[in-house]
C-alpha atoms as a printed R data frame, in Angstrom:
    type eleno elety resid chain resno       x       y       z
1   ATOM     1    CA   UNK     A     1  97.705 100.287 166.618
2   ATOM     2    CA   UNK     A     2  94.708 101.977 165.006
3   ATOM     3    CA   UNK     A     3  96.838 105.056 164.287
4   ATOM     4    CA   UNK     A     4  99.418 102.887 162.498
5   ATOM     5    CA   UNK     A     5  96.679 101.222 160.412
6   ATOM     6    CA   UNK     A     6  95.233 104.600 159.422
7   ATOM     7    CA   UNK     A     7  98.708 105.855 158.573
8   ATOM     8    CA   UNK     A     8  99.349 102.747 156.448
9   ATOM     9    CA   UNK     A     9  95.960 103.184 154.734
10  ATOM    10    CA   UNK     A    10  96.854 106.796 153.858
11  ATOM    11    CA   UNK     A    11 100.220 105.679 152.447
12  ATOM    12    CA   UNK     A    12  98.593 102.956 150.358
13  ATOM    13    CA   UNK     A    13  95.978 105.379 148.975
14  ATOM    14    CA   UNK     A    14  98.720 107.853 148.013
15  ATOM    15    CA   UNK     A    15 100.737 105.054 146.373
16  ATOM    16    CA   UNK     A    16  97.615 103.843 144.539
17  ATOM    17    CA   UNK     A    17  96.856 107.336 143.172
18  ATOM    18    CA   UNK     A    18 100.475 107.741 142.118
19  ATOM    19    CA   UNK     A    19 100.322 104.374 140.330
20  ATOM    20    CA   UNK     A    20  97.099 105.386 138.580
21  ATOM    21    CA   UNK     A    21  98.744 108.580 137.273
22  ATOM    22    CA   UNK     A    22 101.793 106.651 136.044
23  ATOM    23    CA   UNK     A    23  99.532 104.091 134.331
24  ATOM    24    CA   UNK     A    24  97.562 106.875 132.618
25  ATOM    25    CA   UNK     A    25 100.857 108.444 131.414
26  ATOM    26    CA   UNK     A    26 102.043 105.115 130.030
27  ATOM    27    CA   UNK     A    27  98.726 104.542 128.223
28  ATOM    28    CA   UNK     A    28  98.951 108.002 126.614
29  ATOM    29    CA   UNK     A    29 102.529 107.347 125.513
30  ATOM    30    CA   UNK     A    30 101.556 103.943 124.099
31  ATOM    31    CA   UNK     A    31  98.728 105.529 122.115
32  ATOM    32    CA   UNK     A    32 101.170 108.134 120.778
33  ATOM    33    CA   UNK     A    33 103.646 105.386 119.813
34  ATOM    34    CA   UNK     A    34 100.884 103.425 118.043
35  ATOM    35    CA   UNK     A    35  99.974 106.547 116.037
36  ATOM    36    CA   UNK     A    36 103.623 107.071 115.116
37  ATOM    37    CA   UNK     A    37 103.915 103.391 114.143
38  ATOM    38    CA   UNK     A    38 100.828 103.642 111.923
39  ATOM    39    CA   UNK     A    39 102.164 106.790 110.277
40  ATOM    40    CA   UNK     A    40 105.555 105.152 109.692
41  ATOM    41    CA   UNK     A    41 103.900 102.065 108.161
42  ATOM    42    CA   UNK     A    42 101.941 104.287 105.771
43  ATOM    43    CA   UNK     A    43 105.112 106.165 104.827
44  ATOM    44    CA   UNK     A    44 106.984 102.914 104.235
45  ATOM    45    CA   UNK     A    45 104.141 101.678 102.055
46  ATOM    46    CA   UNK     A    46 104.287 104.842  99.929
47  ATOM    47    CA   UNK     A    47 108.081 104.565  99.648
48  ATOM    48    CA   UNK     A    48 107.780 100.902  98.639
49  ATOM    49    CA   UNK     A    49 105.294 101.869  95.918
50  ATOM    50    CA   UNK     A    50 107.583 104.623  94.676
51  ATOM    51    CA   UNK     A    51 110.521 102.201  94.566
52  ATOM    52    CA   UNK     A    52 108.472  99.703  92.547
53  ATOM    53    CA   UNK     A    53 107.355 102.429  90.143
54  ATOM    54    CA   UNK     A    54 110.886 103.760  89.646
55  ATOM    55    CA   UNK     A    55 112.227 100.240  89.108
56  ATOM    56    CA   UNK     A    56 109.506  99.663  86.505
57  ATOM    57    CA   UNK     A    57 110.335 102.936  84.730
58  ATOM    58    CA   UNK     A    58 114.055 102.175  84.753
59  ATOM    59    CA   UNK     A    59 113.455  98.628  83.481
60  ATOM    60    CA   UNK     A    60 111.240 100.084  80.730
61  ATOM    61    CA   UNK     A    61 114.033 102.419  79.584
62  ATOM    62    CA   UNK     A    62 116.547  99.568  79.635
63  ATOM    63    CA   UNK     A    63 114.290  97.516  77.355
64  ATOM    64    CA   UNK     A    64 113.572 100.172  74.712
65  ATOM    65    CA   UNK     A    65 115.311  98.299  71.895
66  ATOM    66    CA   UNK     A    66 111.885  97.675  70.394
67  ATOM    67    CA   UNK     A    67 108.518  96.260  71.349
68  ATOM    68    CA   UNK     A    68 107.984  92.525  71.280
69  ATOM    69    CA   UNK     A    69 105.834  91.600  68.296
70  ATOM    70    CA   UNK     A    70 104.360  88.370  67.039
71  ATOM    71    CA   UNK     A    71 103.096  87.574  63.575
72  ATOM    72    CA   UNK     A    72  99.395  86.843  63.178
73  ATOM    73    CA   UNK     A    73  98.174  83.531  61.745
74  ATOM    74    CA   UNK     A    74  96.186  85.231  58.976
75  ATOM    75    CA   UNK     A    75  96.465  88.432  56.993
76  ATOM    76    CA   UNK     A    76  93.898  91.148  57.736
77  ATOM    77    CA   UNK     A    77  94.021  94.618  56.159
78  ATOM    78    CA   UNK     A    78  92.419  97.955  57.007
79  ATOM    79    CA   UNK     A    79  91.292  99.049  60.456
80  ATOM    80    CA   UNK     A    80  90.195  96.485  63.032
81  ATOM    81    CA   UNK     A    81  88.444  96.820  66.370
82  ATOM    82    CA   UNK     A    82  90.728  96.262  69.344
83  ATOM    83    CA   UNK     A    83  89.315  93.390  71.441
84  ATOM    84    CA   UNK     A    84  89.104  93.524  75.224
85  ATOM    85    CA   UNK     A    85  91.828  91.298  76.689
86  ATOM    86    CA   UNK     A    86  91.798  92.755  80.231
87  ATOM    87    CA   UNK     A    87  91.632  90.008  82.914
88  ATOM    88    CA   UNK     A    88  92.690  87.389  80.352
89  ATOM    89    CA   UNK     A    89  95.829  85.271  80.866
90  ATOM    90    CA   UNK     A    90  98.732  86.616  78.781
91  ATOM    91    CA   UNK     A    91  98.844  83.676  76.351
92  ATOM    92    CA   UNK     A    92  95.095  83.848  75.699
93  ATOM    93    CA   UNK     A    93  95.263  87.646  75.267
94  ATOM    94    CA   UNK     A    94  97.993  87.265  72.627
95  ATOM    95    CA   UNK     A    95  95.915  84.672  70.768
96  ATOM    96    CA   UNK     A    96  92.800  86.907  70.869
97  ATOM    97    CA   UNK     A    97  94.798  89.861  69.505
98  ATOM    98    CA   UNK     A    98  96.287  87.748  66.707
99  ATOM    99    CA   UNK     A    99  92.855  86.442  65.734
100 ATOM   100    CA   UNK     A   100  91.643  90.069  65.519
101 ATOM   101    CA   UNK     A   101  94.552  90.923  63.185
102 ATOM   102    CA   UNK     A   102  96.678  92.716  65.793
103 ATOM   103    CA   UNK     A   103  99.910  91.816  67.562
104 ATOM   104    CA   UNK     A   104 101.045  91.902  71.160
105 ATOM   105    CA   UNK     A   105 103.406  94.849  71.469
106 ATOM   106    CA   UNK     A   106 105.334  95.859  74.538
107 ATOM   107    CA   UNK     A   107 104.534  93.605  77.492
108 ATOM   108    CA   UNK     A   108 105.045  95.344  80.831
109 ATOM   109    CA   UNK     A   109 104.970  93.511  84.145
110 ATOM   110    CA   UNK     A   110 103.372  95.410  87.020
111 ATOM   111    CA   UNK     A   111 104.094  94.450  90.626
112 ATOM   112    CA   UNK     A   112 101.785  95.399  93.423
113 ATOM   113    CA   UNK     A   113  98.493  94.702  95.049
114 ATOM   114    CA   UNK     A   114  96.190  93.114  92.507
115 ATOM   115    CA   UNK     A   115  92.618  94.336  92.027
116 ATOM   116    CA   UNK     A   116  89.907  91.988  93.241
117 ATOM   117    CA   UNK     A   117  89.394  89.152  90.777
118 ATOM   118    CA   UNK     A   118  92.702  89.637  88.940
119 ATOM   119    CA   UNK     A   119  95.262  86.862  89.203
120 ATOM   120    CA   UNK     A   120  99.010  87.079  88.618
121 ATOM   121    CA   UNK     A   121  99.695  86.546  84.913
122 ATOM   122    CA   UNK     A   122  96.503  88.266  83.758
123 ATOM   123    CA   UNK     A   123  96.237  91.520  81.804
124 ATOM   124    CA   UNK     A   124  95.612  94.621  83.942
125 ATOM   125    CA   UNK     A   125  95.516  97.233  81.147
126 ATOM   126    CA   UNK     A   126  95.918  97.504  77.408
127 ATOM   127    CA   UNK     A   127  96.702 100.334  75.005
128 ATOM   128    CA   UNK     A   128  94.923 101.110  72.744
129 ATOM   129    CA   UNK     A   129  91.705 100.702  74.707
130 ATOM   130    CA   UNK     A   130  89.169  98.001  73.796
131 ATOM   131    CA   UNK     A   131  86.644  98.964  71.139
132 ATOM   132    CA   UNK     A   132  88.870 101.503  69.384
133 ATOM   133    CA   UNK     A   133  89.898 101.056  65.740
134 ATOM   134    CA   UNK     A   134  93.552 100.387  64.901
135 ATOM   135    CA   UNK     A   135  95.335  99.504  61.675
136 ATOM   136    CA   UNK     A   136  95.569  95.750  61.115
137 ATOM   137    CA   UNK     A   137  98.903  94.375  62.264
138 ATOM   138    CA   UNK     A   138  99.488  97.170  64.790
139 ATOM   139    CA   UNK     A   139 100.780  96.385  68.258
140 ATOM   140    CA   UNK     A   140  98.782  96.478  71.488
141 ATOM   141    CA   UNK     A   141 100.700  97.270  74.681
142 ATOM   142    CA   UNK     A   142  99.816  94.881  77.510
143 ATOM   143    CA   UNK     A   143 100.337  95.389  81.248
144 ATOM   144    CA   UNK     A   144 100.529  92.026  83.040
145 ATOM   145    CA   UNK     A   145  99.943  91.583  86.790
146 ATOM   146    CA   UNK     A   146 102.732  89.876  88.722
147 ATOM   147    CA   UNK     A   147 103.092  89.233  92.418
148 ATOM   148    CA   UNK     A   148 104.561  92.202  94.260
149 ATOM   149    CA   UNK     A   149 106.196  92.670  97.622
150 ATOM   150    CA   UNK     A   150 104.212  92.136 100.814
151 ATOM   151    CA   UNK     A   151 102.942  95.261 102.478
152 ATOM   152    CA   UNK     A   152 104.383  96.092 105.876
153 ATOM   153    CA   UNK     A   153 102.227  94.603 108.626
154 ATOM   154    CA   UNK     A   154  99.516  97.039 109.656
155 ATOM   155    CA   UNK     A   155  97.278  96.028 112.531
156 ATOM   156    CA   UNK     A   156  94.729  98.662 111.467
157 ATOM   157    CA   UNK     A   157  94.141  97.027 108.070
158 ATOM   158    CA   UNK     A   158  90.820  95.301 107.478
159 ATOM   159    CA   UNK     A   159  92.629  92.698 105.392
160 ATOM   160    CA   UNK     A   160  94.657  91.612 108.422
161 ATOM   161    CA   UNK     A   161  91.585  89.882 109.824
162 ATOM   162    CA   UNK     A   162  91.625  87.555 106.817
163 ATOM   163    CA   UNK     A   163  95.390  87.196 106.441
164 ATOM   164    CA   UNK     A   164  97.439  84.180 107.453
165 ATOM   165    CA   UNK     A   165 100.361  86.408 108.429
166 ATOM   166    CA   UNK     A   166 100.879  86.672 112.182
């Protein structure tokens, strides 16, 4: 009986070692798959950004009939300083420009991840830049933040810890 127990013990040890090797192989393959998944997520994110950019460019060409302009409430002549309307809501930015003797020109909507502190509907950029001199009545191009598409889920993102997505 002791011989049979020793034989069974040897078989179990061999089976255990074999199982350990298989487990190690599986763990390596899982790690490789996780790396491939992360790489694919990053690629999809870049493609999504490129799609958004191309859509924006194509929409811009479709709307080239002329920039949107608004008349100012008072007449100012000469050169005026362009006020800073970045991070202002669109309506307030237009009012500030009109009060400075300028008009809101082309208004471009930009989808995407918003910078910290910027809300949808606020100005991301303006052209000409704040503080420069422009002829009174000239148009200022405004880029307005709008909500974009959600990023693909990425478990490696720091933001995931604070997200309500599951």
